[in-house]
C-alpha positions, -999 to 999 in steps of 0.1 A, spaced: -12 160 -163 -22 127 -139 -45 135 -109 -41 109 -85 -72 107 -61 -68 89 -27 -96 89 -3 -92 80 34 -119 76 60 -122 104 80 -96 119 113 -77 83 105 -45 100 91 -30 124 103 -20 159 89 20 146 89 9 108 74 -12 130 49 20 147 35 36 117 33 11 97 13 10 132 -13 51 138 -10 52 95 -15 30 97 -42 40 121 -63 77 104 -64 60 73 -75 42 90 -103 74 111 -113 93 77 -112 67 68 -144 59 99 -157 94 116 -159 109 148 -134 93 172 -160 59 169 -146 63 174 -116 45 203 -113 19 192 -133 11 154 -110 -16 166 -88 -25 144 -57 -60 148 -36 -67 130 -6 -104 130 4 -118 118 28 -144 98 36 -173 107 63 -165 83 96 -194 58 89 -198 57 52 -169 35 38 -171 -6 44 -148 -36 34 -164 -69 29 -201 -52 35 -196 -44 71 -194 -7 80 -153 7 93 -153 34 114 -123 52 124 -116 38 153 -117 2 141 -92 10 108 -60 7 126 -71 -30 140 -80 -32 100 -45 -23 91 -27 -44 116 -51 -75 108 -40 -71 73 -1 -66 79 -1 -101 100 -18 -123 70 8 -108 46 41 -114 73 26 -146 82 21 -151 40 56 -137 35 73 -162 59 56 -194 48 68 -187 10 99 -178 21 103 -208 44 86 -233 15 118 -260 6 110 -290 -15 119 -324 -9 159 -322 -21 162 -290 -3 159 -266 -27 136 -235 -19 98 -238 -38 103 -199 -45 142 -195 -55 130 -153 -60 114 -132 -30 105 -105 -58 105 -98 -89 139 -76 -92 154 -109 -79 145 -131 -110 156 -100 -130 188 -99 -116 203 -138 -121 
């Protein structure tokens, strides 16, 4: 039986967001393991006390978590935009496929 353990900073996620995490992680697990495993799939969210979490050697608190999340989202969008706009001198896209699924469809 699969057990997925998710650790988050205390007081960052609302009960509704935790419920959504549990549902989506369960669905992702079932998509691999098969529907018969749903009743045996455990997803556990553990909250780490505020101030006991670090990223890159720097302590991250609950109040800083949303800012850190937005910074990572902006960086990912910037990289994605640069890749999708990349073109070779002859006008062909340097990265013709946006996703692996696109590549497999061709």
